[in-house]
matplotlib code that plots the C-alpha trace (Angstrom):
import matplotlib.pyplot as plt

x = [8.7, 6.4, 7.9, 8.0, 9.2, 8.0, 6.8, 4.4, 5.1, 2.9, 4.4, 1.8, -1.2, -3.3, -4.9, -8.4, -7.0, -4.9, -8.0, -9.8, -7.0, -6.8, -10.5, -10.2, -7.1, -8.7, -11.4, -8.8, -7.4, -10.6, -9.9, -7.5, -4.9, -6.9, -10.1, -8.3, -6.9, -9.9, -11.3, -8.5, -10.2, -9.5, -6.6, -3.9, -0.2, 1.3, 4.5, 7.2, 7.6, 4.0, 4.6, 5.3, 8.9, 9.2, 7.9, 10.3, 13.2, 12.2, 12.2, 15.7, 16.8, 15.3, 17.1, 13.8, 14.4, 14.6, 10.9, 9.1, 5.8, 4.3, 0.7, -2.0, -5.1, -7.9, -9.4, -11.7, -12.1, -8.6, -7.0, -4.5, -2.0, 1.0, 3.2, 5.5, 3.9, 5.8, 3.7, 0.7, 2.2, 1.8, 4.3, 3.0, 5.2, 3.3, 0.2, -1.2, -4.3, -4.5, -3.9, -0.6, 1.7, 0.0, -2.8, -5.5, -5.5, -9.2, -8.3]
y = [4.2, 1.7, -1.8, -3.6, -7.0, -9.8, -10.3, -7.2, -5.5, -3.9, -5.7, -8.4, -6.1, -6.2, -3.1, -3.8, -4.1, -1.0, 1.0, -0.3, 0.8, 4.1, 4.7, 3.9, 6.1, 9.0, 9.0, 9.5, 12.5, 14.4, 14.1, 15.6, 13.5, 13.8, 12.7, 9.7, 8.5, 9.4, 5.9, 4.0, 0.6, 1.0, 3.4, 3.7, 3.4, 0.1, -0.3, -2.0, -4.6, -5.8, -6.5, -9.9, -11.0, -10.6, -7.0, -6.2, -7.7, -5.8, -2.5, -3.2, -4.0, -0.7, 1.2, 2.2, 0.7, 4.2, 4.6, 3.3, 2.8, 2.6, 3.4, 1.3, 2.2, -0.4, -0.7, -3.7, -6.6, -7.9, -5.4, -2.9, -0.5, 0.4, 3.5, 5.8, 8.9, 12.1, 15.1, 15.1, 12.8, 9.1, 7.6, 4.2, 1.2, -2.1, -3.7, -6.2, -7.9, -10.7, -8.8, -10.6, -7.8, -7.4, -10.0, -9.2, -11.1, -11.8, -14.0]
z = [-6.1, -7.8, -7.5, -10.8, -9.4, -7.2, -4.5, -4.4, -7.7, -10.2, -13.2, -13.6, -13.6, -16.7, -18.3, -16.8, -13.3, -13.8, -14.9, -11.8, -9.5, -11.2, -10.7, -7.0, -6.5, -8.4, -5.8, -3.1, -5.1, -4.4, -0.6, 1.8, 3.6, 6.8, 5.1, 3.5, 6.8, 8.9, 8.6, 10.3, 9.6, 5.9, 5.4, 8.0, 8.8, 9.7, 11.7, 9.6, 12.3, 11.7, 8.0, 6.7, 6.5, 2.7, 2.9, 5.6, 3.7, 0.6, 2.4, 3.6, 0.0, -1.1, 1.7, 3.1, 6.6, 8.1, 7.9, 11.0, 9.1, 5.7, 4.7, 3.1, 1.2, 1.0, -2.4, -1.7, 0.7, 0.1, -2.3, -0.9, -2.2, 0.0, 0.0, 1.8, 3.1, 3.4, 4.5, 2.1, -0.5, -0.6, -3.0, -4.1, -3.6, -3.7, -5.1, -2.6, -4.2, -1.7, 1.5, 2.2, 3.3, 6.6, 7.0, 9.5, 12.8, 12.0, 9.0]

ax = plt.figure().add_subplot(projection="3d")
ax.plot(x, y, z, "-o")
ax.set_aspect("equal")
plt.show()
């Protein structure tokens, strides 16, 4: 499901960044789904209606509008990866290095 196009695609990631992301995601692979999503401040589901307009439009274009929510994993202060969760599998969709898909109200 990885998007390889704008606006939130993985296509512009360099090798160093990809290795960094891989390291962060590898850590999550050592955890259960319940452990990953236990800290709701960092990793949680987000209702589609709360996403920025370009993200909502992209979900429609991908025929993923039937999902009521997508999930995010926080990698750092602003960096997020987004995906569709089905049972215990999170299929990665977007790379969001600037926290643009669903900006915090605090910002």
